[in-house]
N, C-alpha and C positions, 0 to 999 in steps of 0.2 A: 380721758379718764372716766371710769365708771364708778358711780356712787350708788350702791344698792341699799334700799330701805325696805325691809320685809317686816311683816307683822300681821296680827289677826284683824278680823273685821272690827271696825269702829275705833281702831287705835290712832287714827288721825293721819295715816300714811299719805293720803292724797293731798291734804292741805299742807302738811309739813314738806312733802316732796316738792310741791309747786313753789313754796316759799324758798326752799333751799336752792332749787334750780335758778330762781330769779336772782338770789344773792350771789351765786357763783357765776352766773351768765352761762349756765349749761342748758342743754336741751332737756326736756322732760318726757319720759316714756312711762305712761300709766298702763301697766300690763293688766290691771284689774278691768280697765275700760275695754281692753281687747276681748277678754272673756265675756264681759257683759254684751259686747257687740256680737259675739258668737251666739250667745243665748237669744239675743233679739232676732238674729237671722233664723234660728231654729223656730222661734215662735211665729215669725212671719210666714215661714214655709211649712208650718204645721209638722215639723220634724221633732220627734221625741228627743229631749235633751240628753237622754241616756244612750242614744244612738250615735256613738262616737264617729263611726265612718260617715254617717249621714251628715252630721254637723261639720266634720272636717271637709267634706265635699263642698258644702256651702261656703266655707272659709276660703277654699282654694279658688272659688269663682268670684270672690269679692275683693275689691281693693280697699284695704284699711289705710287710713291716713290721719295723722294728727296735724292740726293747725292751731297756732296760737292766735287767739282773737281777744283783744283788750286784756292781754296778760293772762288769759286762761287757755289751757290746752283743751281742745275740743276734738272729738272723734267723728270722722266722716267715713261712711260706708258707700263706696261708689259715688262719691261726691255729695252725699246727703248728710247733713249734720244730725247725728242721733244722740248728742250729748245729754239731752233731757230725757229721751225715751229710755235710755239704759240705766237710769237712776231710780226706777220703780221697784217696789218690793218683789213683784213678780219676776223681773229680770234679775234682781239680786239672787233670788232663789234659783233661777235657771242657771246663772253663772256658776254657782256653787256645784251644781250637778254636771254641767258640761266640762268644767275645769278638771273634773276627776277622770275624764275619759282620755286614755293615752293618745288616741288618734287626734283629738282636739289639741292637746298640749304640743304634740309634734307639729301639727299644722301651723301653730302660732309661734313656735320656737324660733324659726328662721326670721320671721318678721321682726321679732324683738332683737335678735342679734345683728341684723342689718343696720338698724338704727344705732346700736351700740358701737358698731365698727366704724361708723362715719361721723360720730359726734362725741364731744365730752358730754356726758349726760347723767342725770339722776333717774334711776329706774326703781319703781316701787311695785311690790307684789307680795307673794308668799313664798316663792322659791327662787328668788333672784340670786341671792348670795350662795345658794347651795346647788342650783341646777343651771339656770340660764347664764349667769356670769360668775362662775365659781372663782375666777381670778380677778374679780373687781378690786380696784385699788383701795376703796373704803367700803366697809359693810356695816350696816346698822340693823338692829332688830328693835322695832318700836312697839311698845305695848302700853297698856293702862289697865286699871282695875275693871272688872265686869260692870260695876256700877257706873263708872265714868264712860265706858264705851257704849253702854245702853243710853245714857244721857245724850251723848253725841249723835248716835244714830237717830234718836227721837227728834233732835233739832234738825237733822237733815231732812227727815220725812215731813216735818212741819213746814220747812222751807219750800217743800214741793207741794204743799197744800194737802198733805195726807196725815190724818191723826191715827195713832195706834197706841194701845195701852202699854205702860211700862212693863207689865208682866209678859205680855205677848212679845215685846221687843227683846226683853232679856232672854226669853226662851229661843227667839230667833238667833240672837248673837251666840248663845251657848251651843245651839245646834250647828251653826256654821263653824264654830271652833272645832267641834268634834268631827265634822265631816272633813274639814281641811287638814287637821292633824292626823286623822285616821285613814286617809286615802292611800292606796297602794302606790300610786304614781306621784312623785314630787310632793310629798306631804309638807305641810307647814311646819317648819322648825328653824331654830336659830343656828346659823352657821357657826362653826367652832371659833372663827376669828371675827365674828360680828360684835360690835359694841352694843350692849344692851342699854336701851333708853326707855325708862318708865316715865311716861308723860303725865301720870296722875298728879294733879296739883301743880303742874307747870303750865305757864302760858305758852302760846304758840311761839312768841319771840324767844323765850328761854330755850325751848326745844331746838329751834332753828339755829340759834347762836351756838349751842352746844355742838351740833352736827357740823356747822360751817367751820368752827374753830378747829375741830378734829381734822376735817378735810384739808384745811389750809396748812395745818401742821404736817400732815403726811406728804402733801404735795410740795411743801417748801415755799408756799406763796405768802 
């Protein structure tokens, strides 16, 4: 069974998806981490992130692998753990650019589907329910107010030891929303059959419980 969780930057997809996967005993596929990994490859190889063919070539030469360590899903590129490196503002910006390139999306599409075909899994991203797994058994679109998403993004950066002003962060989040929703290929949007979950004012446990209850109702468990 595939559970898709889409939503904009800072909506809490990664945290919620990890918790939902743990509750259900499903595998977790963080597609955002894949695009961040692609952006890291481009940076390391000095390839322009707008060069779709160039970035796709790097992806095709690299082994992407997720491993669960201490309950956390971590991304490895050719056996090297890059989970920390891909969470910087520079890589976040690069991922937004590379993910808009058709060649990059095509290169990573099969990687995502292979995992989905072999596991019950929770898949989070921006086009999971509309493009990657349009037949997913349960679909959710997770969102929150711009103020709440800015606060969460700031907390993430502070946890990484990086300070950034609220004004700059809000602009970053809004710019990311505009790029993701306005791109020509697989834009961010809610699938027609996705359950809308606004997490503003809700605790993590409340959001997870809402999603898990719906999945269990659909699956009959």
